[in-house]
C-alpha positions, -999 to +999 in steps of 0.1 A: -451-403-511-441-370-495-426-365-461-440-398-449-411-401-424-412-364-413-397-360-379-387-397-376-351-406-365-336-434-385-304-454-382-288-471-412-260-495-408-239-497-439-229-471-465-228-496-494-252-495-524-284-507-505-277-489-473-270-456-493-301-460-513-323-465-482-307-438-463-313-413-491-350-425-494-355-420-458-340-386-457-360-376-489-392-386-469-382-362-440-363-385-417-331-375-399-307-402-407-279-415-387-254-433-410-235-459-391-205-477-407-171-490-397-155-470-426-157-436-413-149-421-447-177-440-465-202-430-439-194-393-439-195-392-476-229-406-477-241-381-450-226-352-469-245-364-501-277-365-481-272-330-468-261-317-502-295-329-514-312-309-487-316-337-463-306-342-426-278-367-417-252-374-393-223-400-397-209-421-370-182-447-369-198-479-355-187-515-354-221-533-362-206-566-350-195-553-314-221-549-287-203-522-266-198-502-299-236-504-306-246-497-271-226-466-270-238-455-303-275-462-295-272-442-262-256-413-280-283-411-307-311-413-281-296-385-262-291-362-292-323-369-310-347-379-284-360-411-301-350-438-325-378-447-348-362-469-374-333-491-374-322-507-408-291-530-411-276-533-445-241-543-438-224-567-462-199-596-462-171-582-482-143-604-473-142-640-479-176-648-490-166-670-517-198-671-538-195-691-568-177-721-549-194-753-547-202-767-512-178-797-517-151-774-526-156-752-496-139-749-462-165-749-433-152-716-421-160-699-455-194-716-455-202-703-420-187-668-425-220-652-439-241-671-415-222-660-385-217-625-398-252-617-408-270-633-379-247-617-354-250-582-367-288-583-372-293-598-337-269-572-320-283-541-338-319-552-331-311-560-294-293-527-290-321-504-301-349-525-286-348-509-250-351-475-266-381-486-287-398-502-258-394-470-238-410-450-268-436-479-272-429-477-309-404-484-337-395-503-368-366-528-370-358-536-407-335-562-421-328-573-458-325-607-474-322-621-508-334-647-533-312-677-520-332-677-487-361-694-506-348-703-540-320-728-542-291-715-563-258-734-568-227-716-556-243-693-530-224-711-502-238-700-467-256-670-479-290-689-484-290-702-449-279-668-436-308-651-451-333-676-442-321-673-406-325-635-407-362-639-420-369-663-390-352-639-366-374-610-379-406-632-373-395-641-337-389-604-328-423-595-344-440-619-319-419-607-289-417-570-296-453-565-312-469-560-277-445-531-272-456-513-303-424-524-323-428-536-358-402-559-377-400-561-415-377-579-439-370-565-475-365-594-498-347-584-531-329-597-560-294-587-569-300-553-584-279-544-616-265-515-597-250-536-570-228-558-592-196-543-581-206-551-544-217-586-553-185-594-569-165-585-537-181-615-520-169-639-548-137-659-552-110-639-569-113-660-600-131-638-627-141-667-646-159-681-616-176-647-612-188-646-648-200-682-647-220-677-615-237-645-629-246-659-662-261-689-642-281-666-620-295-646-650-304-677-667-321-692-635-339-658-630-352-658-665-373-689-657-388-675-626-394-638-632-432-632-634-426-597-649-397-588-673-378-567-650-352-569-623-353-550-590-336-516-590-322-498-561-349-473-565-374-500-559-356-509-526-355-473-513-391-468-520-403-500-504-381-493-474-394-458-467-431-470-471-425-501-448-408-477-422-437-452-424-470-451-403-487-460-437-476-495-430-485-495-393-505-527-395-475-546-411-451-567-391-434-600-391-436-600-428-413-602-460-416-573-484-411-592-517-394-574-543-382-605-564-401-598-594-419-630-589-388-652-585-401-664-552-437-662-541 
């Protein structure tokens, strides 16, 4: 692929491992990337890295859980860039996720945290950009989910229901926004080896629980992979760029499965 996103304007929420990878992939394919993160330093660092590599990027401090912050941001981007072609939300729960804890040992608030956080931010970011995309009669809204949305895994607390809800949200948006020329796509991935540090931030603070959970996940994965490989961040970036491009213009309301066969 070369310049498949040339002249596109993309928003990427979250400067973590997945957001960074996708933002760089978008930029490498010719898009102008707006990096939106609550952590201003992290967002600027990512934008600087993209520009150092010859891409085009702008960093903005944005609260992806606040409607007013998002509305102001979308208005600014539309005025500056003239259009918004791609919106990809990759923010993560980094406080209190408590993966590794059994449901019977979990407080409801900790169970509900990823459900409330992920569904709220995906709903708000999609709704914020929709008026601009309707005006353009085009656009791609992209989300990301993971294995527990379909494959039951002990210790994943509320993350499975959260990701399943996001997939359902994406399909509903596809039905409602399709007549306006807007596509919605979910990327479905495993926990890439490069994201282990990020994954661990959502666990309990007990290092033994973290290790036990990761050992369990690897053992479970080994029984379900159809190909002897795990999903790399490079895989995620390449798939995101393709799905956001006009090469995938007939694709909407679908899940781009990068689970190495763990779920079918």
